[in-house]
C-alpha positions as a Python dict, from the first residue, in 0.01 Angstrom:
ca = {
    (1, 'M'): (0, 0, 0),
    (2, 'G'): (-204, -83, -296),
    (3, 'R'): (-362, 141, -550),
    (4, 'P'): (-671, 313, -400),
    (5, 'T'): (-1011, 132, -479),
    (6, 'P'): (-1254, 367, -700),
    (7, 'T'): (-1435, 412, -354),
    (8, 'R'): (-1138, 590, -180),
    (9, 'R'): (-1073, 798, -514),
    (10, 'F'): (-1440, 915, -492),
    (11, 'L'): (-1429, 994, -138),
    (12, 'A'): (-1117, 1186, -193),
    (13, 'S'): (-1256, 1373, -480),
    (14, 'L'): (-1560, 1484, -235),
    (15, 'R'): (-1304, 1594, 14),
    (16, 'A'): (-1109, 1812, -220),
    (17, 'G'): (-1453, 1982, -324),
    (18, 'A'): (-1580, 1975, 29),
    (19, 'P'): (-1582, 2376, 69),
    (20, 'V'): (-1782, 2445, -265),
    (21, 'Y'): (-2043, 2165, -126),
    (22, 'V'): (-2068, 2343, 197),
    (23, 'L'): (-2086, 2673, 29),
    (24, 'L'): (-2381, 2528, -202),
    (25, 'A'): (-2562, 2388, 83),
    (26, 'V'): (-2559, 2701, 292),
    (27, 'L'): (-2694, 2914, -31),
    (28, 'L'): (-2961, 2688, -65),
    (29, 'V'): (-3075, 2689, 289),
    (30, 'A'): (-3078, 3096, 274),
    (31, 'L'): (-3244, 3091, -58),
    (32, 'G'): (-3508, 2838, 86),
    (33, 'L'): (-3564, 3075, 384),
    (34, 'E'): (-3573, 3375, 149),
    (35, 'D'): (-3854, 3218, -98),
    (36, 'P'): (-4050, 2919, 129),
    (37, 'T'): (-4192, 2797, -223),
    (38, 'F'): (-3841, 2756, -358),
    (39, 'F'): (-3799, 2397, -303),
    (40, 'E'): (-4160, 2296, -431),
    (41, 'P'): (-4100, 2091, -782),
    (42, 'D'): (-4189, 2341, -992),
    (43, 'P'): (-3975, 2651, -883),
    (44, 'F'): (-3674, 2414, -803),
    (45, 'F'): (-3698, 2244, -1146),
    (46, 'A'): (-3726, 2576, -1328),
    (47, 'F'): (-3389, 2685, -1132),
    (48, 'L'): (-3207, 2363, -1245),
    (49, 'K'): (-3322, 2413, -1596),
    (50, 'R'): (-3187, 2775, -1572),
    (51, 'S'): (-2853, 2659, -1426),
    (52, 'A'): (-2803, 2367, -1676),
    (53, 'P'): (-2610, 2551, -1946),
    (54, 'L'): (-2362, 2700, -1696),
    (55, 'I'): (-2317, 2348, -1523),
    (56, 'V'): (-2243, 2225, -1858),
    (57, 'L'): (-1994, 2492, -1971),
    (58, 'A'): (-1837, 2466, -1649),
    (59, 'A'): (-1751, 2080, -1691),
    (60, 'G'): (-1591, 2153, -2029),
    (61, 'Q'): (-1383, 2496, -1895),
    (62, 'Y'): (-1289, 2263, -1630),
    (63, 'L'): (-1092, 2014, -1893),
    (64, 'V'): (-920, 2321, -2039),
    (65, 'I'): (-819, 2461, -1720),
    (66, 'V'): (-692, 2149, -1532),
    (67, 'S'): (-464, 2117, -1844),
    (68, 'G'): (-340, 2483, -1773),
    (69, 'G'): (-550, 2680, -2006),
    (70, 'Y'): (-847, 2889, -2062),
    (71, 'D'): (-1140, 2898, -2332),
    (72, 'L'): (-1271, 3249, -2338),
    (73, 'S'): (-1457, 3152, -2651),
    (74, 'V'): (-1751, 2926, -2510),
    (75, 'G'): (-1990, 3213, -2453),
    (76, 'A'): (-1943, 3332, -2833),
    (77, 'L'): (-1990, 2983, -2911),
    (78, 'V'): (-2325, 2946, -2723),
    (79, 'T'): (-2471, 3270, -2933),
    (80, 'V'): (-2332, 3135, -3267),
    (81, 'G'): (-2490, 2798, -3187),
    (82, 'V'): (-2832, 2945, -3104),
    (83, 'V'): (-2812, 3185, -3402),
    (84, 'V'): (-2661, 2934, -3680),
    (85, 'T'): (-2949, 2693, -3561),
    (86, 'A'): (-3240, 2956, -3626),
    (87, 'E'): (-3076, 3030, -3953),
    (88, 'T'): (-3050, 2671, -4085),
    (89, 'Y'): (-3427, 2626, -3977),
    (90, 'H'): (-3496, 2945, -4175),
    (91, 'A'): (-3336, 2806, -4460),
    (92, 'F'): (-3429, 2441, -4423),
    (93, 'P'): (-3787, 2411, -4236),
    (94, 'G'): (-3801, 2051, -4278),
    (95, 'A'): (-3442, 1988, -4114),
    (96, 'H'): (-3489, 1677, -3848),
    (97, 'W'): (-3361, 1790, -3494),
    (98, 'T'): (-3125, 1524, -3428),
    (99, 'V'): (-2930, 1628, -3753),
    (100, 'V'): (-2898, 2001, -3656),
    (101, 'V'): (-2786, 1861, -3313),
    (102, 'A'): (-2540, 1643, -3424),
    (103, 'L'): (-2418, 1923, -3692),
    (104, 'L'): (-2423, 2147, -3385),
    (105, 'I'): (-2201, 1965, -3163),
    (106, 'A'): (-1953, 1887, -3449),
    (107, 'G'): (-1907, 2250, -3523),
    (108, 'G'): (-1816, 2332, -3159),
    (109, 'A'): (-1571, 2040, -3133),
    (110, 'F'): (-1411, 2184, -3447),
    (111, 'V'): (-1408, 2536, -3327),
    (112, 'G'): (-1232, 2367, -2998),
    (113, 'L'): (-1016, 2188, -3227),
    (114, 'V'): (-888, 2528, -3407),
    (115, 'N'): (-852, 2691, -3063),
    (116, 'G'): (-620, 2384, -2964),
    (117, 'L'): (-428, 2377, -3238),
    (118, 'V'): (-358, 2736, -3231),
    (119, 'T'): (-272, 2705, -2871),
    (120, 'T'): (-65, 2382, -2914),
    (121, 'V'): (98, 2409, -3248),
    (122, 'L'): (129, 2785, -3307),
    (123, 'R'): (205, 2827, -2952),
    (124, 'V'): (-31, 3115, -2883),
    (125, 'P'): (-115, 3163, -2532),
    (126, 'S'): (-476, 3011, -2475),
    (127, 'F'): (-614, 3357, -2336),
    (128, 'I'): (-518, 3551, -2642),
    (129, 'A'): (-598, 3247, -2879),
    (130, 'T'): (-968, 3203, -2745),
    (131, 'L'): (-1005, 3576, -2695),
    (132, 'G'): (-940, 3602, -3066),
    (133, 'M'): (-1154, 3319, -3132),
    (134, 'T'): (-1455, 3497, -2938),
    (135, 'L'): (-1395, 3837, -3143),
    (136, 'I'): (-1414, 3625, -3449),
    (137, 'L'): (-1712, 3444, -3397),
    (138, 'E'): (-1917, 3750, -3240),
    (139, 'G'): (-1827, 3957, -3567),
    (140, 'A'): (-1909, 3692, -3819),
    (141, 'V'): (-2269, 3636, -3609),
    (142, 'F'): (-2311, 4023, -3628),
    (143, 'Y'): (-2206, 4058, -3999),
    (144, 'W'): (-2427, 3754, -4080),
    (145, 'T'): (-2744, 3863, -3885),
    (146, 'Q'): (-2712, 4248, -3887),
    (147, 'G'): (-2779, 4214, -3513),
    (148, 'S'): (-3120, 4053, -3581),
    (149, 'P'): (-3140, 3662, -3628),
    (150, 'R'): (-3395, 3525, -3845),
    (151, 'G'): (-3602, 3215, -3797),
    (152, 'I'): (-3737, 3027, -3520),
    (153, 'L'): (-3634, 2705, -3316),
    (154, 'P'): (-3901, 2467, -3356),
    (155, 'D'): (-4062, 2277, -3054),
    (156, 'D'): (-3888, 1940, -3127),
    (157, 'F'): (-3554, 2131, -3104),
    (158, 'R'): (-3649, 2304, -2789),
    (159, 'T'): (-3769, 2012, -2604),
    (160, 'I'): (-3432, 1948, -2457),
    (161, 'G'): (-3393, 2294, -2303),
    (162, 'R'): (-3734, 2347, -2194),
    (163, 'N'): (-3965, 2045, -2141),
    (164, 'T'): (-3972, 1757, -1908),
    (165, 'A'): (-3831, 1401, -1918),
    (166, 'F'): (-4052, 1244, -1683),
    (167, 'G'): (-4282, 1398, -1414),
    (168, 'P'): (-4163, 1744, -1336),
    (169, 'V'): (-3797, 1659, -1394),
    (170, 'P'): (-3653, 1842, -1693),
    (171, 'W'): (-3452, 1684, -1980),
    (172, 'A'): (-3214, 1958, -1908),
    (173, 'V'): (-3156, 1805, -1580),
    (174, 'V'): (-3130, 1454, -1709),
    (175, 'L'): (-2851, 1584, -1960),
    (176, 'C'): (-2647, 1737, -1674),
    (177, 'L'): (-2652, 1430, -1470),
    (178, 'V'): (-2530, 1232, -1781),
    (179, 'I'): (-2254, 1481, -1889),
    (180, 'G'): (-2106, 1482, -1507),
    (181, 'V'): (-2112, 1106, -1546),
    (182, 'V'): (-1921, 1122, -1854),
    (183, 'A'): (-1679, 1396, -1721),
    (184, 'V'): (-1616, 1195, -1393),
    (185, 'T'): (-1546, 872, -1629),
    (186, 'I'): (-1310, 1068, -1841),
    (187, 'M'): (-1110, 1211, -1555),
    (188, 'R'): (-1077, 880, -1375),
    (189, 'S'): (-955, 730, -1723),
    (190, 'D'): (-615, 746, -1840),
    (191, 'F'): (-666, 1053, -2039),
    (192, 'G'): (-793, 1242, -1726),
    (193, 'R'): (-487, 1137, -1521),
    (194, 'T'): (-275, 1248, -1809),
    (195, 'L'): (-470, 1578, -1840),
    (196, 'I'): (-394, 1652, -1468),
    (197, 'A'): (-26, 1580, -1525),
    (198, 'T'): (-17, 1790, -1820),
    (199, 'G'): (-125, 2095, -1631),
    (200, 'D'): (45, 2043, -1331),
    (201, 'N'): (409, 2000, -1536),
    (202, 'A'): (394, 2000, -1885),
    (203, 'R'): (760, 1912, -1935),
    (204, 'A'): (746, 1633, -1689),
    (205, 'A'): (452, 1480, -1862),
    (206, 'G'): (616, 1533, -2189),
    (207, 'L'): (922, 1359, -2080),
    (208, 'A'): (703, 1067, -1908),
    (209, 'G'): (581, 997, -2254),
    (210, 'V'): (249, 1210, -2257),
    (211, 'R'): (151, 1368, -2580),
    (212, 'V'): (112, 1688, -2433),
    (213, 'L'): (-9, 1881, -2761),
    (214, 'W'): (-284, 1601, -2829),
    (215, 'V'): (-390, 1601, -2471),
    (216, 'R'): (-428, 2007, -2437),
    (217, 'T'): (-605, 1983, -2813),
    (218, 'L'): (-854, 1702, -2714),
    (219, 'A'): (-959, 1929, -2411),
    (220, 'F'): (-1044, 2235, -2615),
    (221, 'V'): (-1229, 1969, -2845),
    (222, 'L'): (-1449, 1876, -2563),
    (223, 'S'): (-1497, 2226, -2429),
    (224, 'G'): (-1639, 2345, -2772),
    (225, 'A'): (-1838, 2047, -2765),
    (226, 'A'): (-1998, 2102, -2444),
    (227, 'A'): (-2049, 2491, -2540),
    (228, 'A'): (-2258, 2364, -2838),
    (229, 'V'): (-2480, 2158, -2596),
    (230, 'A'): (-2500, 2450, -2385),
    (231, 'A'): (-2637, 2640, -2695),
    (232, 'I'): (-2908, 2380, -2714),
    (233, 'L'): (-3021, 2420, -2359),
    (234, 'V'): (-3007, 2790, -2400),
    (235, 'G'): (-3198, 2816, -2740),
    (236, 'G'): (-3459, 2558, -2577),
    (237, 'F'): (-3567, 2783, -2256),
    (238, 'S'): (-3473, 3143, -2402),
    (239, 'G'): (-3535, 3101, -2760),
    (240, 'V'): (-3316, 3326, -3036),
    (241, 'S'): (-3100, 3624, -2948),
    (242, 'A'): (-2798, 3785, -3095),
    (243, 'Q'): (-2644, 3769, -2735),
    (244, 'A'): (-2768, 3447, -2596),
    (245, 'G'): (-2419, 3329, -2471),
    (246, 'R'): (-2294, 3671, -2364),
    (247, 'G'): (-2105, 3653, -2038),
    (248, 'Y'): (-2115, 3271, -2005),
    (249, 'E'): (-1750, 3265, -2088),
    (250, 'F'): (-1661, 3418, -1736),
    (251, 'E'): (-1944, 3278, -1563),
    (252, 'A'): (-1797, 2956, -1661),
    (253, 'I'): (-1439, 3054, -1525),
    (254, 'T'): (-1570, 3183, -1210),
    (255, 'A'): (-1764, 2859, -1128),
    (256, 'V'): (-1452, 2647, -1213),
    (257, 'V'): (-1240, 2879, -948),
    (258, 'L'): (-1514, 2851, -736),
    (259, 'G'): (-1512, 2485, -732),
    (260, 'G'): (-1155, 2494, -574),
    (261, 'V'): (-990, 2431, -940),
    (262, 'A'): (-631, 2558, -975),
    (263, 'L'): (-598, 2839, -1243),
    (264, 'G'): (-275, 2706, -1398),
    (265, 'G'): (-379, 2347, -1390),
    (266, 'G'): (-284, 2041, -1222),
    (267, 'S'): (-563, 1988, -952),
    (268, 'G'): (-953, 2025, -897),
    (269, 'S'): (-1246, 1802, -921),
    (270, 'V'): (-1482, 1805, -1205),
    (271, 'V'): (-1776, 1744, -986),
    (272, 'A'): (-1679, 2045, -760),
    (273, 'A'): (-1658, 2257, -1057),
    (274, 'M'): (-2008, 2184, -1166),
    (275, 'A'): (-2092, 2254, -807),
    (276, 'G'): (-1943, 2550, -824),
    (277, 'A'): (-2196, 2628, -1140),
    (278, 'L'): (-2499, 2587, -943),
    (279, 'S'): (-2356, 2757, -633),
    (280, 'L'): (-2281, 3073, -863),
    (281, 'Q'): (-2650, 3056, -991),
    (282, 'T'): (-2791, 2998, -625),
    (283, 'L'): (-2588, 3304, -537),
    (284, 'F'): (-2717, 3509, -823),
    (285, 'T'): (-3087, 3406, -758),
    (286, 'L'): (-3064, 3484, -404),
    (287, 'L'): (-2906, 3832, -493),
    (288, 'N'): (-3200, 3892, -709),
    (289, 'L'): (-3455, 3793, -448),
    (290, 'R'): (-3282, 4035, -216),
    (291, 'G'): (-3353, 4324, -472),
    (292, 'V'): (-2982, 4345, -546),
    (293, 'S'): (-2950, 4470, -924),
    (294, 'G'): (-2835, 4233, -1180),
    (295, 'A'): (-2551, 4444, -1290),
    (296, 'M'): (-2406, 4331, -955),
    (297, 'E'): (-2315, 4024, -1091),
    (298, 'T'): (-2027, 4084, -1265),
    (299, 'T'): (-1897, 4253, -968),
    (300, 'V'): (-1947, 3933, -746),
    (301, 'Q'): (-1784, 3716, -1016),
    (302, 'G'): (-1443, 3958, -990),
    (303, 'V'): (-1461, 3918, -612),
    (304, 'I'): (-1511, 3542, -636),
    (305, 'V'): (-1195, 3488, -868),
    (306, 'I'): (-975, 3727, -701),
    (307, 'T'): (-1042, 3573, -350),
    (308, 'A'): (-1034, 3229, -448),
    (309, 'V'): (-698, 3276, -651),
    (310, 'A'): (-536, 3464, -387),
    (311, 'L'): (-627, 3181, -143),
    (312, 'G'): (-522, 2945, -358),
    (313, 'A'): (-183, 3123, -398),
    (314, 'L'): (-111, 3146, -34),
    (315, 'D'): (157, 2903, 91),
    (316, 'W'): (16, 2756, 379),
    (317, 'A'): (289, 2530, 458),
    (318, 'G'): (562, 2776, 428),
    (319, 'T'): (314, 3008, 653),
    (320, 'R'): (304, 2727, 924),
    (321, 'R'): (689, 2685, 905),
    (322, 'R'): (759, 3049, 953),
    (323, 'V'): (494, 3078, 1249),
    (324, 'T'): (568, 2762, 1462),
    (325, 'P'): (890, 2919, 1590),
    (326, 'Y'): (745, 3217, 1709),
    (327, 'L'): (443, 2976, 1890),
    (328, 'S'): (680, 2781, 2049),
    (329, 'L'): (895, 3078, 2162),
    (330, 'L'): (562, 3205, 2331),
    (331, 'V'): (468, 2890, 2478),
    (332, 'R'): (792, 2851, 2643),
    (333, 'H'): (754, 3212, 2795),
    (334, 'L'): (403, 3163, 2923),
    (335, 'P'): (388, 3174, 3298),
    (336, 'R'): (354, 2810, 3447),
    (337, 'P'): (113, 2736, 3728),
    (338, 'S'): (272, 2667, 4049),
    (339, 'R'): (236, 2355, 4246),
    (340, 'N'): (216, 2282, 4631),
    (341, 'P'): (404, 2026, 4781),
    (342, 'R'): (124, 1760, 4724),
    (343, 'G'): (153, 1850, 4344),
    (344, 'E'): (-192, 2044, 4315),
    (345, 'Q'): (-212, 2334, 4073),
    (346, 'R'): (-311, 2622, 4280),
}
């Protein structure tokens, strides 16, 4: 058989993420029943605007997780991005927004580069390396601002996060679609295939000629850049806060796991990971409408992560092999219907 066509690969990726797509559809229907006005243009696009930062973070987190690592620094990077931008405009009020955005994304990519090099060259586990980076970033922001960031974000910078592109469609939704297309393109490229191969078996990938250190480092760089983009969106619709990105790192991991991506790497779909982020936001919105305390969100995330990992760790094939002999024995001992001389069942 020849190589699968792009259409077949796309359909295969959809089948791989089928559970989260079904979950998302069910949650959206439940949300529509709870709030009949939800699917009206203004409330629906406002919901997508709030979900956009997590969707972007999930796309970046997916690249790291599928390669066999974790990035716990993305939440702190969002906070740093918002605070540094506000401080930049405080010092240089006339700075053009395109320059600030470019510097912000470059800064996020640089932090990702440091994370990647510490993980690959110094061989520090990614969980520890990015946790350490989180503490460094949060401590630096608090020392710099004393918990009260100065400056404001001008309207031209906040356009992407809170304004509409055309009609009722926000720029944030357009940006998510663009990032989704870019992420799918990356995963269909040679780099995407080597990324999955690295997460599946780094030693075998290295023996096959894959530059494992480079691949994993670039995954962290892209995750850091995605966190910077998320900071732009968060700053756009919520303004300046010293805790703007708090908790986003765990929400991003939860979204990726909810999308069916295997912790430890080697399998999963980036579209499903982004759908997992939207599902998580839908669930939180539904719980809020039902009067459930927002403090329960972390509990829900913990349950999702534990359940998804436990289900993924089950050896379904082994279970079938162990159960099949007993089922066969049971079938052999079931009473068979007697037949009359004409061969008819009694």
